[in-house]
C-alpha positions in Angstrom: 11.4 -51.8 18.8 13.6 -49.3 20.1 14.8 -48.2 16.3 11.4 -48.2 15.1 10.6 -45.6 18.2 13.7 -43.4 17.6 13.1 -42.9 14.0 9.4 -42.1 14.8 10.0 -40.2 17.1 12.7 -38.1 14.7 9.9 -37.1 12.6 8.0 -35.4 15.3 10.7 -33.4 16.7 11.5 -31.3 13.8 10.1 -27.8 15.1 12.5 -25.4 14.1 13.8 -26.9 10.7 12.2 -24.1 8.6 12.5 -21.4 11.6 13.4 -18.1 10.1 15.3 -15.1 12.7 13.1 -11.8 13.3 16.3 -10.4 12.2 15.9 -12.1 8.6 12.8 -10.6 7.9 11.5 -7.3 6.1 9.1 -6.3 8.4 6.7 -3.9 6.6 4.9 -1.8 9.5 2.7 0.5 6.9 2.1 1.1 3.4 1.4 4.1 1.4 -0.2 3.4 -2.5 -0.1 6.5 -5.4 -0.7 7.0 -8.8 2.9 6.9 -10.2 3.4 10.4 -12.7 4.9 9.5 -15.9 8.7 11.0 -14.9 8.9 8.3 -12.2 8.4 5.7 -14.4 11.8 3.8 -15.3 13.4 2.8 -18.0 12.8 -0.7 -18.0 15.1 -2.5 -15.9 14.1 -6.7 -17.3 12.6 -7.6 -13.4 9.7 -8.6 -13.7 9.2 -8.5 -18.1 11.6 -9.4 -20.7 12.0 -7.1 -23.5 12.2 -3.1 -24.2 8.1 -3.4 -24.5 6.0 -2.9 -21.2 3.4 -5.1 -21.1 -0.2 -3.5 -21.6 -2.7 -2.3 -18.7 -5.6 -0.7 -18.2 -4.7 0.8 -14.9 -2.2 3.7 -14.0 1.2 2.5 -12.9 1.6 2.8 -9.2 4.0 4.0 -6.4 4.5 2.2 -3.5 6.1 3.3 -0.2 6.5 1.0 2.6 7.6 2.0 5.9 10.2 -1.0 6.9 10.9 -1.7 10.6 14.9 -1.3 11.4 15.7 -4.5 14.1 16.3 -3.2 17.7 15.2 0.6 16.9 11.8 0.1 17.2 11.2 1.8 21.2 9.5 -1.0 23.6 8.3 1.4 25.7 7.9 5.2 26.8 11.4 5.3 28.3 12.5 2.9 25.8 14.4 1.2 28.0 15.8 -1.8 27.1 15.7 -1.1 23.2 14.8 1.5 20.8 18.4 2.0 19.4 20.6 5.6 20.2 19.1 8.5 20.0 18.9 10.2 16.4 18.7 6.6 14.7 15.6 6.4 12.5 13.5 3.0 13.7 12.0 2.4 10.3 13.3 2.5 6.8 11.2 4.0 3.7 11.3 1.9 0.7 9.4 3.4 -2.6 9.0 1.9 -5.8 7.1 2.0 -9.2 5.7 -0.9 -10.9 2.8 -1.1 -13.7 0.7 -3.0 -11.4 0.7 -3.6 -7.7 2.1 -7.1 -7.6 4.5 -5.8 -10.1 5.9 -2.3 -8.2 6.2 -4.9 -4.9 8.0 -7.5 -6.6 10.8 -4.3 -7.9 10.8 -3.2 -4.0 11.7 -6.6 -3.1 14.6 -6.2 -5.5 16.3 -3.7 -3.6 15.3 -4.8 -0.2 17.7 -8.1 1.1 15.0 -10.1 3.2 12.0 -11.4 2.2 8.9 -8.9 2.6 6.5 -9.8 5.7 3.2 -9.0 5.9 2.6 -10.3 9.2 2.7 -6.6 11.1 1.0 -4.8 8.7 -0.8 -2.0 10.8 -1.9 0.9 8.3 -2.8 0.8 4.2 -3.0 4.5 2.9 -4.4 5.0 -0.7 -4.4 8.2 -2.3 -7.6 9.6 -3.4 -6.5 9.8 -6.9 -6.0 5.6 -6.8 -9.0 5.0 -5.0 -11.3 6.8 -7.6 -9.6 5.2 -9.9 -10.6 1.9 -8.7 -9.0 -0.4 -6.3 -10.3 -4.2 -7.6 -6.5 -4.8 -8.0 -5.3 -3.9 -4.8 -8.2 -5.4 -2.7 -7.5 -8.9 -4.9 -3.3 -8.7 -4.3 -4.2 -8.1 -0.5 -7.0 -10.4 0.3 -4.9 -13.4 -1.3 -2.0 -12.4 0.8 -2.3 -14.5 4.1 0.0 -12.7 5.8 -2.0 -9.4 5.6 -4.6 -9.1 8.9 -8.1 -8.4 8.2 -7.7 -6.0 11.6 -5.2 -3.9 9.7 -6.2 0.0 9.0 -7.0 1.2 5.1 -7.6 4.7 4.7 -7.8 7.2 2.0 -5.5 10.4 1.9 -6.5 13.5 0.1 -3.3 14.1 -0.9 0.2 12.1 -1.4 -0.4 9.0 0.3 3.8 8.5 0.6 3.7 11.5 2.8 1.9 10.2 5.8 5.3 7.7 5.6 7.5 10.3 5.9 6.7 12.7 8.3 7.7 12.7 11.9 5.2 13.4 14.5 5.7 14.8 17.5 4.0 12.4 19.8 5.2 9.0 18.1 8.9 7.7 16.5 7.2 5.5 14.2 4.9 7.5 12.1 2.9 4.6 11.0 2.2 3.8 14.8 1.0 7.4 15.0 -1.6 7.0 12.5 -2.8 3.4 14.0 -3.0 4.9 17.7 -4.9 8.0 15.5 -7.6 5.7 14.0 -7.9 3.5 17.3 -8.3 6.4 19.3 -10.7 7.7 17.7 -13.1 4.7 17.3 -12.7 4.5 21.5 -13.9 8.0 21.9 -16.8 7.1 19.5 -15.7 10.0 16.4 -14.9 6.9 13.9 -16.6 3.3 13.2 -14.3 0.4 13.2 -13.2 0.5 9.2 -10.5 -2.0 9.4 -9.5 -3.8 5.7 -12.0 -6.8 6.8 -14.7 -4.6 7.1 -14.1 -2.8 4.0 -13.7 -6.5 2.0 -16.9 -7.6 3.9 -19.4 -4.6 2.6 -17.6 -4.8 -1.1 -18.6 -8.4 -1.3 -21.9 -8.0 -0.1 -25.2 -7.7 -2.0 -26.4 -5.0 0.0 -23.7 -2.9 1.2 -21.5 -0.6 -0.3 -18.1 0.0 1.7 -16.3 3.4 2.9 -12.6 4.0 4.6 -11.8 6.7 6.6 -10.5 10.2 4.9 -7.7 11.7 6.5 -5.6 14.9 5.0 -2.8 16.5 6.1 -3.0 19.7 7.9 0.2 20.9 9.3 4.1 19.2 9.5 4.0 15.9 10.8 -0.2 15.5 11.7 -3.3 14.6 9.9 -6.9 14.9 10.7 -10.0 12.5 9.9 -12.0 14.7 7.5 -14.7 12.2 6.8 -15.5 8.9 5.3 -14.7 7.9 1.7 -17.8 6.2 0.1 -17.6 3.6 -2.6 -19.8 2.2 -5.4 -18.5 -0.9 -5.8 -14.7 -0.5 -5.8 -14.4 2.7 -6.9 -14.3 5.9 -4.6 -17.4 8.3 -5.4 -18.0 10.7 -2.8 -16.8 11.5 0.7 -18.8 13.0 4.0 -18.1 15.8 6.4 -16.3 14.7 9.6 -19.5 15.6 11.5 -21.3 13.9 9.1 -19.5 10.5 10.5 -21.5 10.7 13.7 -24.5 10.7 11.4 -23.9 7.5 9.8 -22.8 6.2 13.1 -26.3 6.8 14.6 -28.2 5.4 11.5 -25.7 2.1 11.4 -26.7 1.7 15.7 -23.0 2.2 16.5 -24.0 3.6 20.0 -21.1 5.4 21.4 -21.1 9.1 20.8 -18.3 11.5 20.3 -19.6 14.2 18.7 -20.7 17.6 19.6 -22.4 20.5 18.2 -23.5 24.1 19.1 -27.1 24.7 19.6 -29.0 28.4 20.2 -31.2 28.2 22.8 -34.5 29.7 20.7 -35.7 33.0 22.0 -32.4 33.5 23.1 -28.9 34.7 22.0 -26.9 32.0 23.9 -25.9 29.0 22.7 -24.9 25.7 24.2 -22.8 22.9 23.2 -24.5 19.3 23.4 -22.5 16.4 23.3 -24.0 12.6 22.0 -22.7 10.0 24.2 -25.4 7.6 23.3 -27.6 6.3 20.4 -29.9 3.7 19.2 -31.3 3.4 16.3 -33.8 0.4 14.6 -34.4 0.1 10.5 -37.8 -1.1 9.0 -38.5 -2.1 5.5 -42.2 -2.2 3.9 -42.8 -2.7 0.0 -44.9 0.6 -1.1 -46.2 0.6 -4.6 -43.5 -2.1 -5.5 -40.6 -0.4 -4.1 -38.8 -0.5 -1.1 -39.4 2.3 1.8 -36.6 2.4 4.6 -38.0 3.9 8.2 -35.4 5.1 10.0 -36.1 5.9 13.9 -32.8 7.4 15.7 -32.5 8.4 19.2 -29.6 10.4 20.6 -29.0 11.1 24.3 -26.2 13.2 25.7 -24.7 16.0 28.0 -24.7 19.9 27.5 -20.9 20.4 27.9 -21.1 24.2 28.2 -22.9 27.6 27.7 -22.0 30.9 26.0 -23.9 33.2 28.7 -23.6 32.4 32.3 -26.3 34.7 32.8 -28.9 31.8 31.6 -29.6 29.3 33.7 -30.3 25.7 32.6 -33.8 24.8 34.0 -36.0 22.6 33.1 -38.0 24.3 30.8 -34.6 25.6 28.9 -34.3 21.9 28.7 -36.9 20.8 26.8 -36.7 23.7 24.1 -33.1 22.6 23.6 -34.4 19.3 22.9 -37.1 20.0 20.5 -34.5 22.8 18.6 -32.0 20.3 18.2 -35.3 17.2 17.7 -36.8 19.8 14.6 -33.0 20.0 13.0 -31.7 16.9 13.4 -33.3 15.0 10.2 -32.0 17.8 7.8 -28.3 16.4 9.0 -29.3 12.8 8.5 -31.3 13.3 5.3 -28.3 15.0 3.8 -26.1 12.2 4.2 -28.6 10.2 3.0 -29.2 12.0 -0.1 -25.6 12.4 -1.0 -24.6 8.7 -0.4 -28.2 8.3 -3.0 -26.9 10.5 -5.8 -24.1 8.4 -6.1 -25.7 4.9 -5.4 -23.4 4.2 -2.7 -25.2 2.2 0.2 -23.1 2.2 3.0 -25.9 1.8 5.6 -26.8 -1.2 4.4 -30.0 -0.9 3.9 -29.8 -3.3 0.9 -29.3 -5.9 3.4 -32.1 -5.3 5.3 -34.4 -5.3 2.1 -32.7 -8.8 1.2 -33.1 -10.6 5.1 -36.7 -9.2 5.6 -38.4 -9.1 2.2 -36.6 -12.1 0.6 -38.8 -12.7 -2.2 -39.5 -9.2 -3.2 -35.5 -9.1 -3.3 -35.0 -12.3 -5.4 -37.5 -11.2 -7.9 -36.9 -7.4 -8.5 -33.2 -7.0 -7.2 -30.8 -9.9 -7.1 -27.7 -8.1 -7.8 -25.5 -6.0 -6.4 -25.8 -3.5 -9.2 -29.2 -3.5 -9.5 -29.5 -2.5 -5.7 -27.4 0.3 -6.1 -29.3 1.8 -9.3 -32.5 1.4 -7.3 -30.9 3.0 -3.8 -31.0 5.9 -5.8 -34.7 6.2 -5.9 -35.5 4.4 -2.3 -37.5 6.5 -0.1 -36.0 7.0 3.3 -37.7 8.3 6.2 -35.9 9.6 9.2 -37.0 9.9 12.8 -34.8 11.4 14.9 -35.3 12.7 18.3 -32.8 13.8 21.0 -32.9 14.0 24.9 -30.5 16.0 27.6 -29.2 13.3 29.9 -27.2 15.5 31.8 -25.8 19.0 32.7 -22.6 20.6 34.3 -23.2 22.4 37.4 -21.0 24.5 39.6 -21.2 25.4 43.5 -21.3 28.7 44.5 
């Protein structure tokens, strides 16, 4: 009996048999994906195929650029106490590789890295505009099948070369990819960007009544970049982008309540402008079937504050506030309508109107639409009616 108990205990006390030290992993923090020019396609090295002739694919060759954490050099805090390496030592190692598919490129990169590539700490995936316009089906399939890739990793589209974002050294952060991550996270906290994680993108791309979107960024100076809008997709291909201020309109339609964008508004009948910032949003989407076609009715109410005025001699009275609210309400629908028309021209329903039709008119959907492709074509002709209202909640004050 004691021997049997010992044998049983031996089978459950093996918790460390497959341990892998953190120093024995090549921890990927960020990945950039670009289209590789013909000059970068090397002579076959027989790493992922045999022979001199490269198997043909219908996709362009890709260049991947990875930021790999160097053990002991990642800063642990503002003062870097207890870690972070010596001054001047780089906390990340940038590795590039070119392959004829995304999997091919990572296999070639693995050949140059001693330790196994580990995706568990991947935070940001940057994809160039050129690659996104060709389609992300193969890239998404590769990432979604990898169980180590978190669905809360950010995916962004870069206007220029994505690999450059892996090499810049920002002033506010020693690790470039962490600067991109904090920029995205803080933009969400300030109400300037919706959550656009990889999981959100993949969910929308699999939905029958919604098309995906991703943040669109561009370099503005060495070591810095800006959020320049949202890249919107039709299925897996990027077909257009919004302006930065249109992000706020998108968030309003989607009932994302936190507001962060501010606009200059001229007070009617004066030469004075005021800065109005939306702080709260509330929207409602209704669906009706008229003449055999869906009709979308969107009602949005924005609350905000007056932050600044250009003329100190103008007093902000209740009558002035009413005029400002009227001016905002009259001009508001044009900006929202421009964004909706822009997406309709490309057949990209990033607002999820199709899901509202599918949920509220299921019989009509099953009879007339049924597929994502059919909805994308129908969306171009759908009548979207917008009712936008504004109110001023607070104004600045001063003592005399």
